mmCIF file as gemmi writes it, N, C-alpha and C atoms, coordinates in Angstrom:
data_model
loop_
_atom_site.group_PDB
_atom_site.id
_atom_site.type_symbol
_atom_site.label_atom_id
_atom_site.label_alt_id
_atom_site.label_comp_id
_atom_site.label_asym_id
_atom_site.label_entity_id
_atom_site.label_seq_id
_atom_site.pdbx_PDB_ins_code
_atom_site.Cartn_x
_atom_site.Cartn_y
_atom_site.Cartn_z
_atom_site.occupancy
_atom_site.B_iso_or_equiv
_atom_site.pdbx_formal_charge
_atom_site.auth_seq_id
_atom_site.auth_asym_id
_atom_site.pdbx_PDB_model_num
ATOM 1 N N . PRO Axp A 1 ? 110.139 122.058 82.91 1 0 ? 1 A 1
ATOM 2 C CA . PRO Axp A 1 ? 109.487 121.38 83.46 1 0 ? 1 A 1
ATOM 3 C C . PRO Axp A 1 ? 109.648 121.754 85.351 1 0 ? 1 A 1
ATOM 4 N N . ASN Axp A 2 ? 108.384 121.861 85.855 1 0 ? 2 A 1
ATOM 5 C CA . ASN Axp A 2 ? 108.907 122.244 87.513 1 0 ? 2 A 1
ATOM 6 C C . ASN Axp A 2 ? 108.806 120.823 88.003 1 0 ? 2 A 1
ATOM 7 N N . ILE Axp A 3 ? 109.599 120.925 89.003 1 0 ? 3 A 1
ATOM 8 C CA . ILE Axp A 3 ? 109.78 120.042 89.944 1 0 ? 3 A 1
ATOM 9 C C . ILE Axp A 3 ? 109.831 120.008 91.621 1 0 ? 3 A 1
ATOM 10 N N . ASN Axp A 4 ? 108.457 119.455 92.42 1 0 ? 4 A 1
ATOM 11 C CA . ASN Axp A 4 ? 108.674 119.918 93.626 1 0 ? 4 A 1
ATOM 12 C C . ASN Axp A 4 ? 109.168 118.924 94.521 1 0 ? 4 A 1
ATOM 13 N N . LYS Axp A 5 ? 109.778 119.253 95.51 1 0 ? 5 A 1
ATOM 14 C CA . LYS Axp A 5 ? 110.558 117.927 96.555 1 0 ? 5 A 1
ATOM 15 C C . LYS Axp A 5 ? 109.702 118.267 97.844 1 0 ? 5 A 1
ATOM 16 N N . VAL Axp A 6 ? 109.037 116.98 98.199 1 0 ? 6 A 1
ATOM 17 C CA . VAL Axp A 6 ? 108.519 117.348 99.686 1 0 ? 6 A 1
ATOM 18 C C . VAL Axp A 6 ? 108.935 116.195 100.468 1 0 ? 6 A 1
ATOM 19 N N . LYS Axp A 7 ? 108.92 116.492 101.776 1 0 ? 7 A 1
ATOM 20 C CA . LYS Axp A 7 ? 109.414 115.696 102.864 1 0 ? 7 A 1
ATOM 21 C C . LYS Axp A 7 ? 108.428 115.506 103.517 1 0 ? 7 A 1
ATOM 22 N N . VAL Axp A 8 ? 107.907 114.35 103.75 1 0 ? 8 A 1
ATOM 23 C CA . VAL Axp A 8 ? 106.412 113.691 104.413 1 0 ? 8 A 1
ATOM 24 C C . VAL Axp A 8 ? 106.397 112.851 105.728 1 0 ? 8 A 1
ATOM 25 N N . MET Axp A 9 ? 106.429 113.432 107.133 1 0 ? 9 A 1
ATOM 26 C CA . MET Axp A 9 ? 106.954 112.449 108.259 1 0 ? 9 A 1
ATOM 27 C C . MET Axp A 9 ? 105.464 111.989 108.938 1 0 ? 9 A 1
ATOM 28 N N . GLY Axp A 10 ? 104.706 111.133 109.077 1 0 ? 10 A 1
ATOM 29 C CA . GLY Axp A 10 ? 103.672 110.978 109.973 1 0 ? 10 A 1
ATOM 30 C C . GLY Axp A 10 ? 103.679 109.23 109.863 1 0 ? 10 A 1
ATOM 31 N N . ILE Axp A 11 ? 102.412 109.176 110.458 1 0 ? 11 A 1
ATOM 32 C CA . ILE Axp A 11 ? 101.775 108.026 110.734 1 0 ? 11 A 1
ATOM 33 C C . ILE Axp A 11 ? 100.981 107.084 109.622 1 0 ? 11 A 1
ATOM 34 N N . LEU Axp A 12 ? 101.332 105.667 109.529 1 0 ? 12 A 1
ATOM 35 C CA . LEU Axp A 12 ? 100.339 105.24 108.498 1 0 ? 12 A 1
ATOM 36 C C . LEU Axp A 12 ? 99.319 105.009 108.825 1 0 ? 12 A 1
ATOM 37 N N . GLY Axp A 13 ? 98.375 105.408 108.248 1 0 ? 13 A 1
ATOM 38 C CA . GLY Axp A 13 ? 96.858 105.072 108.389 1 0 ? 13 A 1
ATOM 39 C C . GLY Axp A 13 ? 95.966 103.66 108.466 1 0 ? 13 A 1
ATOM 40 N N . ARG Axp A 14 ? 96.819 102.761 107.338 1 0 ? 14 A 1
ATOM 41 C CA . ARG Axp A 14 ? 96.564 101.633 107.083 1 0 ? 14 A 1
ATOM 42 C C . ARG Axp A 14 ? 97.857 100.739 106.465 1 0 ? 14 A 1
ATOM 43 N N . ASP Axp A 15 ? 97.6 99.404 106.48 1 0 ? 15 A 1
ATOM 44 C CA . ASP Axp A 15 ? 98.701 98.63 105.847 1 0 ? 15 A 1
ATOM 45 C C . ASP Axp A 15 ? 98.909 98.679 104.058 1 0 ? 15 A 1
ATOM 46 N N . PRO Axp A 16 ? 99.929 99.141 103.351 1 0 ? 16 A 1
ATOM 47 C CA . PRO Axp A 16 ? 100.298 99.413 101.954 1 0 ? 16 A 1
ATOM 48 C C . PRO Axp A 16 ? 99.341 98.034 101.394 1 0 ? 16 A 1
ATOM 49 N N . GLU Axp A 17 ? 99.015 98.536 100.161 1 0 ? 17 A 1
ATOM 50 C CA . GLU Axp A 17 ? 98.292 97.579 99.359 1 0 ? 17 A 1
ATOM 51 C C . GLU Axp A 17 ? 99.206 97.645 98.21 1 0 ? 17 A 1
ATOM 52 N N . ILE Axp A 18 ? 99.178 96.388 97.731 1 0 ? 18 A 1
ATOM 53 C CA . ILE Axp A 18 ? 100.26 96.065 96.725 1 0 ? 18 A 1
ATOM 54 C C . ILE Axp A 18 ? 99.664 95.556 95.736 1 0 ? 18 A 1
ATOM 55 N N . LYS Axp A 19 ? 100.578 96.022 94.485 1 0 ? 19 A 1
ATOM 56 C CA . LYS Axp A 19 ? 99.708 95.149 92.884 1 0 ? 19 A 1
ATOM 57 C C . LYS Axp A 19 ? 100.507 95.157 92.336 1 0 ? 19 A 1
ATOM 58 N N . ASN Axp A 20 ? 100.377 93.8 91.86 1 0 ? 20 A 1
ATOM 59 C CA . ASN Axp A 20 ? 101.544 93.106 90.711 1 0 ? 20 A 1
ATOM 60 C C . ASN Axp A 20 ? 100.809 93.517 89.267 1 0 ? 20 A 1
ATOM 61 N N . PHE Axp A 21 ? 101.812 93.442 88.263 1 0 ? 21 A 1
ATOM 62 C CA . PHE Axp A 21 ? 101.596 93.413 86.834 1 0 ? 21 A 1
ATOM 63 C C . PHE Axp A 21 ? 102.175 92.119 86.52 1 0 ? 21 A 1
ATOM 64 N N . PRO Axp A 22 ? 101.738 92.04 85.356 1 0 ? 22 A 1
ATOM 65 C CA . PRO Axp A 22 ? 101.85 90.979 84.522 1 0 ? 22 A 1
ATOM 66 C C . PRO Axp A 22 ? 103.325 90.824 84.046 1 0 ? 22 A 1
ATOM 67 N N . ASN Axp A 23 ? 103.588 92.027 83.533 1 0 ? 23 A 1
ATOM 68 C CA . ASN Axp A 23 ? 105.194 92.365 83.126 1 0 ? 23 A 1
ATOM 69 C C . ASN Axp A 23 ? 105.971 91.994 84.283 1 0 ? 23 A 1
ATOM 70 N N . GLY Axp A 24 ? 105.73 91.891 85.538 1 0 ? 24 A 1
ATOM 71 C CA . GLY Axp A 24 ? 106.752 91.757 86.551 1 0 ? 24 A 1
ATOM 72 C C . GLY Axp A 24 ? 106.942 93.049 87.526 1 0 ? 24 A 1
ATOM 73 N N . GLY Axp A 25 ? 106.377 93.872 86.942 1 0 ? 25 A 1
ATOM 74 C CA . GLY Axp A 25 ? 106.416 95.362 87.373 1 0 ? 25 A 1
ATOM 75 C C . GLY Axp A 25 ? 105.337 95.266 88.856 1 0 ? 25 A 1
ATOM 76 N N . SER Axp A 26 ? 105.275 96.377 90.09 1 0 ? 26 A 1
ATOM 77 C CA . SER Axp A 26 ? 104.351 96.296 91.094 1 0 ? 26 A 1
ATOM 78 C C . SER Axp A 26 ? 104.505 97.889 91.434 1 0 ? 26 A 1
ATOM 79 N N . ILE Axp A 27 ? 103.515 97.987 92.255 1 0 ? 27 A 1
ATOM 80 C CA . ILE Axp A 27 ? 102.817 99.586 92.836 1 0 ? 27 A 1
ATOM 81 C C . ILE Axp A 27 ? 102.727 99.183 94.294 1 0 ? 27 A 1
ATOM 82 N N . THR Axp A 28 ? 102.895 100.249 95.075 1 0 ? 28 A 1
ATOM 83 C CA . THR Axp A 28 ? 102.532 100.198 96.496 1 0 ? 28 A 1
ATOM 84 C C . THR Axp A 28 ? 101.615 101.07 97.037 1 0 ? 28 A 1
ATOM 85 N N . MET Axp A 29 ? 100.726 101.289 97.45 1 0 ? 29 A 1
ATOM 86 C CA . MET Axp A 29 ? 100.026 102.474 97.594 1 0 ? 29 A 1
ATOM 87 C C . MET Axp A 29 ? 99.803 102.412 99.386 1 0 ? 29 A 1
ATOM 88 N N . PHE Axp A 30 ? 100.103 103.919 99.984 1 0 ? 30 A 1
ATOM 89 C CA . PHE Axp A 30 ? 99.763 103.702 100.983 1 0 ? 30 A 1
ATOM 90 C C . PHE Axp A 30 ? 99.261 105.163 101.87 1 0 ? 30 A 1
ATOM 91 N N . SER Axp A 31 ? 98.805 105.242 102.666 1 0 ? 31 A 1
ATOM 92 C CA . SER Axp A 31 ? 98.084 107.011 103.404 1 0 ? 31 A 1
ATOM 93 C C . SER Axp A 31 ? 99.376 107.383 104.775 1 0 ? 31 A 1
ATOM 94 N N . VAL Axp A 32 ? 99.77 108.481 104.557 1 0 ? 32 A 1
ATOM 95 C CA . VAL Axp A 32 ? 100.514 108.88 105.508 1 0 ? 32 A 1
ATOM 96 C C . VAL Axp A 32 ? 99.773 110.026 106.335 1 0 ? 32 A 1
ATOM 97 N N . THR Axp A 33 ? 99.48 110.273 107.907 1 0 ? 33 A 1
ATOM 98 C CA . THR Axp A 33 ? 99.343 111.354 108.089 1 0 ? 33 A 1
ATOM 99 C C . THR Axp A 33 ? 99.914 112.165 108.754 1 0 ? 33 A 1
ATOM 100 N N . THR Axp A 34 ? 99.771 113.292 108.84 1 0 ? 34 A 1
ATOM 101 C CA . THR Axp A 34 ? 100.668 114.496 109.808 1 0 ? 34 A 1
ATOM 102 C C . THR Axp A 34 ? 99.724 115.618 110.095 1 0 ? 34 A 1
ATOM 103 N N . ILE Axp A 35 ? 100.135 115.885 111.49 1 0 ? 35 A 1
ATOM 104 C CA . ILE Axp A 35 ? 99.419 117.002 112.44 1 0 ? 35 A 1
ATOM 105 C C . ILE Axp A 35 ? 100.273 117.932 112.531 1 0 ? 35 A 1
ATOM 106 N N . TYR Axp A 36 ? 99.601 119.237 112.305 1 0 ? 36 A 1
ATOM 107 C CA . TYR Axp A 36 ? 99.88 120.257 112.453 1 0 ? 36 A 1
ATOM 108 C C . TYR Axp A 36 ? 99.617 121.054 113.706 1 0 ? 36 A 1
ATOM 109 N N . HIS Axp A 37 ? 100.228 121.844 114.698 1 0 ? 37 A 1
ATOM 110 C CA . HIS Axp A 37 ? 99.959 122.246 115.819 1 0 ? 37 A 1
ATOM 111 C C . HIS Axp A 37 ? 100.362 124.245 115.804 1 0 ? 37 A 1
ATOM 112 N N . TRP Axp A 38 ? 99.467 124.562 116.287 1 0 ? 38 A 1
ATOM 113 C CA . TRP Axp A 38 ? 99.549 126.213 116.245 1 0 ? 38 A 1
ATOM 114 C C . TRP Axp A 38 ? 98.745 126.948 117.348 1 0 ? 38 A 1
ATOM 115 N N . LYS Axp A 39 ? 99.32 127.718 117.709 1 0 ? 39 A 1
ATOM 116 C CA . LYS Axp A 39 ? 98.285 128.617 118.274 1 0 ? 39 A 1
ATOM 117 C C . LYS Axp A 39 ? 97.989 129.928 117.499 1 0 ? 39 A 1
ATOM 118 N N . ASP Axp A 40 ? 96.274 129.93 118.345 1 0 ? 40 A 1
ATOM 119 C CA . ASP Axp A 40 ? 95.499 131.063 117.616 1 0 ? 40 A 1
ATOM 120 C C . ASP Axp A 40 ? 96.058 132.688 118.002 1 0 ? 40 A 1
ATOM 121 N N . ASN Axp A 41 ? 96.865 133.473 117.099 1 0 ? 41 A 1
ATOM 122 C CA . ASN Axp A 41 ? 97.201 134.364 117.898 1 0 ? 41 A 1
ATOM 123 C C . ASN Axp A 41 ? 95.987 135.986 117.556 1 0 ? 41 A 1
ATOM 124 N N . LYS Axp A 42 ? 95.234 135.608 116.692 1 0 ? 42 A 1
ATOM 125 C CA . LYS Axp A 42 ? 94.071 136.562 116.392 1 0 ? 42 A 1
ATOM 126 C C . LYS Axp A 42 ? 92.969 136.871 117.996 1 0 ? 42 A 1
ATOM 127 N N . ASP Axp A 43 ? 92.822 135.654 118.757 1 0 ? 43 A 1
ATOM 128 C CA . ASP Axp A 43 ? 91.906 135.473 119.877 1 0 ? 43 A 1
ATOM 129 C C . ASP Axp A 43 ? 92.309 135.423 120.915 1 0 ? 43 A 1
ATOM 130 N N . THR Axp A 44 ? 92.319 134.04 121.396 1 0 ? 44 A 1
ATOM 131 C CA . THR Axp A 44 ? 92.753 133.716 122.79 1 0 ? 44 A 1
ATOM 132 C C . THR Axp A 44 ? 93.859 132.931 122.969 1 0 ? 44 A 1
ATOM 133 N N . GLY Axp A 45 ? 94.349 132.613 121.789 1 0 ? 45 A 1
ATOM 134 C CA . GLY Axp A 45 ? 95.873 132.08 121.899 1 0 ? 45 A 1
ATOM 135 C C . GLY Axp A 45 ? 95.665 131.064 122.108 1 0 ? 45 A 1
ATOM 136 N N . GLU Axp A 46 ? 94.656 130.064 121.655 1 0 ? 46 A 1
ATOM 137 C CA . GLU Axp A 46 ? 94.431 128.795 122.185 1 0 ? 46 A 1
ATOM 138 C C . GLU Axp A 46 ? 95.019 127.993 121.048 1 0 ? 46 A 1
ATOM 139 N N . ARG Axp A 47 ? 95.616 126.34 121.632 1 0 ? 47 A 1
ATOM 140 C CA . ARG Axp A 47 ? 96.266 125.734 120.637 1 0 ? 47 A 1
ATOM 141 C C . ARG Axp A 47 ? 95.246 125.002 119.716 1 0 ? 47 A 1
ATOM 142 N N . LYS Axp A 48 ? 95.803 124.654 118.496 1 0 ? 48 A 1
ATOM 143 C CA . LYS Axp A 48 ? 94.768 124.303 117.868 1 0 ? 48 A 1
ATOM 144 C C . LYS Axp A 48 ? 95.536 123.174 116.753 1 0 ? 48 A 1
ATOM 145 N N . GLN Axp A 49 ? 94.948 122.302 116.317 1 0 ? 49 A 1
ATOM 146 C CA . GLN Axp A 49 ? 95.539 121.021 115.135 1 0 ? 49 A 1
ATOM 147 C C . GLN Axp A 49 ? 94.816 121.073 114.084 1 0 ? 49 A 1
ATOM 148 N N . ALA Axp A 50 ? 95.871 120.781 112.744 1 0 ? 50 A 1
ATOM 149 C CA . ALA Axp A 50 ? 94.845 119.906 111.58 1 0 ? 50 A 1
ATOM 150 C C . ALA Axp A 50 ? 95.705 118.996 111.192 1 0 ? 50 A 1
ATOM 151 N N . THR Axp A 51 ? 94.947 117.844 110.786 1 0 ? 51 A 1
ATOM 152 C CA . THR Axp A 51 ? 95.31 116.53 110.642 1 0 ? 51 A 1
ATOM 153 C C . THR Axp A 51 ? 95.469 116.779 108.526 1 0 ? 51 A 1
ATOM 154 N N . GLU Axp A 52 ? 96.55 116.422 108.199 1 0 ? 52 A 1
ATOM 155 C CA . GLU Axp A 52 ? 96.254 116.271 107.052 1 0 ? 52 A 1
ATOM 156 C C . GLU Axp A 52 ? 96.94 114.689 106.385 1 0 ? 52 A 1
ATOM 157 N N . TRP Axp A 53 ? 96.073 114.236 105.195 1 0 ? 53 A 1
ATOM 158 C CA . TRP Axp A 53 ? 96.472 112.784 104.579 1 0 ? 53 A 1
ATOM 159 C C . TRP Axp A 53 ? 97.206 112.84 103.499 1 0 ? 53 A 1
ATOM 160 N N . HIS Axp A 54 ? 98.393 112.249 103.141 1 0 ? 54 A 1
ATOM 161 C CA . HIS Axp A 54 ? 99.326 112.062 102.09 1 0 ? 54 A 1
ATOM 162 C C . HIS Axp A 54 ? 99.076 110.397 101.804 1 0 ? 54 A 1
ATOM 163 N N . ARG Axp A 55 ? 98.838 110.799 100.302 1 0 ? 55 A 1
ATOM 164 C CA . ARG Axp A 55 ? 98.957 109.303 99.49 1 0 ? 55 A 1
ATOM 165 C C . ARG Axp A 55 ? 99.884 109.231 98.872 1 0 ? 55 A 1
ATOM 166 N N . ILE Axp A 56 ? 100.661 108.045 99.322 1 0 ? 56 A 1
ATOM 167 C CA . ILE Axp A 56 ? 102.04 107.78 98.825 1 0 ? 56 A 1
ATOM 168 C C . ILE Axp A 56 ? 101.885 106.512 97.907 1 0 ? 56 A 1
ATOM 169 N N . THR Axp A 57 ? 102.88 106.819 96.619 1 0 ? 57 A 1
ATOM 170 C CA . THR Axp A 57 ? 102.882 105.645 95.75 1 0 ? 57 A 1
ATOM 171 C C . THR Axp A 57 ? 104.024 105.137 95.563 1 0 ? 57 A 1
ATOM 172 N N . THR Axp A 58 ? 104.891 103.884 95.586 1 0 ? 58 A 1
ATOM 173 C CA . THR Axp A 58 ? 106.181 103.427 95.207 1 0 ? 58 A 1
ATOM 174 C C . THR Axp A 58 ? 105.988 102.306 94.278 1 0 ? 58 A 1
ATOM 175 N N . SER Axp A 59 ? 107.252 102.406 93.068 1 0 ? 59 A 1
ATOM 176 C CA . SER Axp A 59 ? 107.186 101.112 92.274 1 0 ? 59 A 1
ATOM 177 C C . SER Axp A 59 ? 108.271 100.059 92.703 1 0 ? 59 A 1
ATOM 178 N N . ASN Axp A 60 ? 107.969 99.041 91.677 1 0 ? 60 A 1
ATOM 179 C CA . ASN Axp A 60 ? 108.688 98.082 91.46 1 0 ? 60 A 1
ATOM 180 C C . ASN Axp A 60 ? 109.252 97.748 92.641 1 0 ? 60 A 1
ATOM 181 N N . ARG Axp A 61 ? 110.822 97.534 93.354 1 0 ? 61 A 1
ATOM 182 C CA . ARG Axp A 61 ? 111.821 97.336 94.061 1 0 ? 61 A 1
ATOM 183 C C . ARG Axp A 61 ? 111.048 97.993 95.426 1 0 ? 61 A 1
ATOM 184 N N . LEU Axp A 62 ? 111.133 99.46 95.197 1 0 ? 62 A 1
ATOM 185 C CA . LEU Axp A 62 ? 110.681 100.062 96.455 1 0 ? 62 A 1
ATOM 186 C C . LEU Axp A 62 ? 109.088 99.772 96.955 1 0 ? 62 A 1
ATOM 187 N N . ALA Axp A 63 ? 108.306 99.243 95.825 1 0 ? 63 A 1
ATOM 188 C CA . ALA Axp A 63 ? 107.1 99.02 96.109 1 0 ? 63 A 1
ATOM 189 C C . ALA Axp A 63 ? 106.979 97.967 96.914 1 0 ? 63 A 1
ATOM 190 N N . GLU Axp A 64 ? 107.644 96.692 96.929 1 0 ? 64 A 1
ATOM 191 C CA . GLU Axp A 64 ? 108.404 95.565 97.472 1 0 ? 64 A 1
ATOM 192 C C . GLU Axp A 64 ? 108.456 95.497 98.882 1 0 ? 64 A 1
ATOM 193 N N . ILE Axp A 65 ? 109.887 96.72 98.907 1 0 ? 65 A 1
ATOM 194 C CA . ILE Axp A 65 ? 110.376 96.826 100.524 1 0 ? 65 A 1
ATOM 195 C C . ILE Axp A 65 ? 109.17 97.734 101.448 1 0 ? 65 A 1
ATOM 196 N N . ALA Axp A 66 ? 108.383 98.203 100.801 1 0 ? 66 A 1
ATOM 197 C CA . ALA Axp A 66 ? 107.422 99.112 101.229 1 0 ? 66 A 1
ATOM 198 C C . ALA Axp A 66 ? 106.393 98.17 102.09 1 0 ? 66 A 1
ATOM 199 N N . SER Axp A 67 ? 105.608 97.22 101.129 1 0 ? 67 A 1
ATOM 200 C CA . SER Axp A 67 ? 104.996 96.318 101.066 1 0 ? 67 A 1
ATOM 201 C C . SER Axp A 67 ? 105.322 95.371 102.508 1 0 ? 67 A 1
ATOM 202 N N . LYS Axp A 68 ? 106.594 95.08 102.496 1 0 ? 68 A 1
ATOM 203 C CA . LYS Axp A 68 ? 107.033 94.016 103.516 1 0 ? 68 A 1
ATOM 204 C C . LYS Axp A 68 ? 107.298 94.64 104.673 1 0 ? 68 A 1
ATOM 205 N N . TYR Axp A 69 ? 107.698 95.586 104.978 1 0 ? 69 A 1
ATOM 206 C CA . TYR Axp A 69 ? 108.314 96.195 106.118 1 0 ? 69 A 1
ATOM 207 C C . TYR Axp A 69 ? 107.096 97.466 106.728 1 0 ? 69 A 1
ATOM 208 N N . LEU Axp A 70 ? 106.399 98.213 106.16 1 0 ? 70 A 1
ATOM 209 C CA . LEU Axp A 70 ? 105.702 99.057 106.475 1 0 ? 70 A 1
ATOM 210 C C . LEU Axp A 70 ? 104.274 98.544 106.906 1 0 ? 70 A 1
ATOM 211 N N . LYS Axp A 71 ? 103.728 99.067 108.27 1 0 ? 71 A 1
ATOM 212 C CA . LYS Axp A 71 ? 102.362 98.679 108.953 1 0 ? 71 A 1
ATOM 213 C C . LYS Axp A 71 ? 101.781 99.621 109.56 1 0 ? 71 A 1
ATOM 214 N N . LYS Axp A 72 ? 100.313 99.236 109.479 1 0 ? 72 A 1
ATOM 215 C CA . LYS Axp A 72 ? 99.566 100.453 109.858 1 0 ? 72 A 1
ATOM 216 C C . LYS Axp A 72 ? 99.797 101.011 111.539 1 0 ? 72 A 1
ATOM 217 N N . GLY Axp A 73 ? 99.691 101.931 111.364 1 0 ? 73 A 1
ATOM 218 C CA . GLY Axp A 73 ? 100.399 102.803 112.871 1 0 ? 73 A 1
ATOM 219 C C . GLY Axp A 73 ? 101.951 102.986 113.386 1 0 ? 73 A 1
ATOM 220 N N . GLY Axp A 74 ? 102.623 102.536 112.167 1 0 ? 74 A 1
ATOM 221 C CA . GLY Axp A 74 ? 103.974 102.76 112.126 1 0 ? 74 A 1
ATOM 222 C C . GLY Axp A 74 ? 104.689 104.502 111.673 1 0 ? 74 A 1
ATOM 223 N N . LYS Axp A 75 ? 105.49 104.671 112.086 1 0 ? 75 A 1
ATOM 224 C CA . LYS Axp A 75 ? 106.22 105.809 111.86 1 0 ? 75 A 1
ATOM 225 C C . LYS Axp A 75 ? 106.733 105.9 110.645 1 0 ? 75 A 1
ATOM 226 N N . GLU Axp A 76 ? 106.426 106.832 109.256 1 0 ? 76 A 1
ATOM 227 C CA . GLU Axp A 76 ? 107.027 106.654 108.485 1 0 ? 76 A 1
ATOM 228 C C . GLU Axp A 76 ? 107.39 108.272 108.06 1 0 ? 76 A 1
ATOM 229 N N . TYR Axp A 77 ? 108.476 108.279 107.27 1 0 ? 77 A 1
ATOM 230 C CA . TYR Axp A 77 ? 109.575 109.378 106.504 1 0 ? 77 A 1
ATOM 231 C C . TYR Axp A 77 ? 109.578 109.113 105.053 1 0 ? 77 A 1
ATOM 232 N N . ARG Axp A 78 ? 109.282 110.028 104.003 1 0 ? 78 A 1
ATOM 233 C CA . ARG Axp A 78 ? 109.592 109.312 102.788 1 0 ? 78 A 1
ATOM 234 C C . ARG Axp A 78 ? 110.092 111.064 102.637 1 0 ? 78 A 1
ATOM 235 N N . VAL Axp A 79 ? 111.045 110.795 101.419 1 0 ? 79 A 1
ATOM 236 C CA . VAL Axp A 79 ? 111.947 112.099 100.908 1 0 ? 79 A 1
ATOM 237 C C . VAL Axp A 79 ? 111.68 112.005 99.174 1 0 ? 79 A 1
């Protein structure tokens, strides 16, 4: 199987949403935005930027911690 490892560092777009299940498990979902800057070398050398949104899901104990400590506008780093 193929496994990819991604590091995301950005700003939370909204407060995390937690869902609890009857079996005691839980998941938390939140979105993190990252902004990429570069210079356009082809034409004018103009500075440009692109924004990307990343949907993050955590489960069980990590879900509880995320819902407790993460807030909209906060900086987040996920490995």
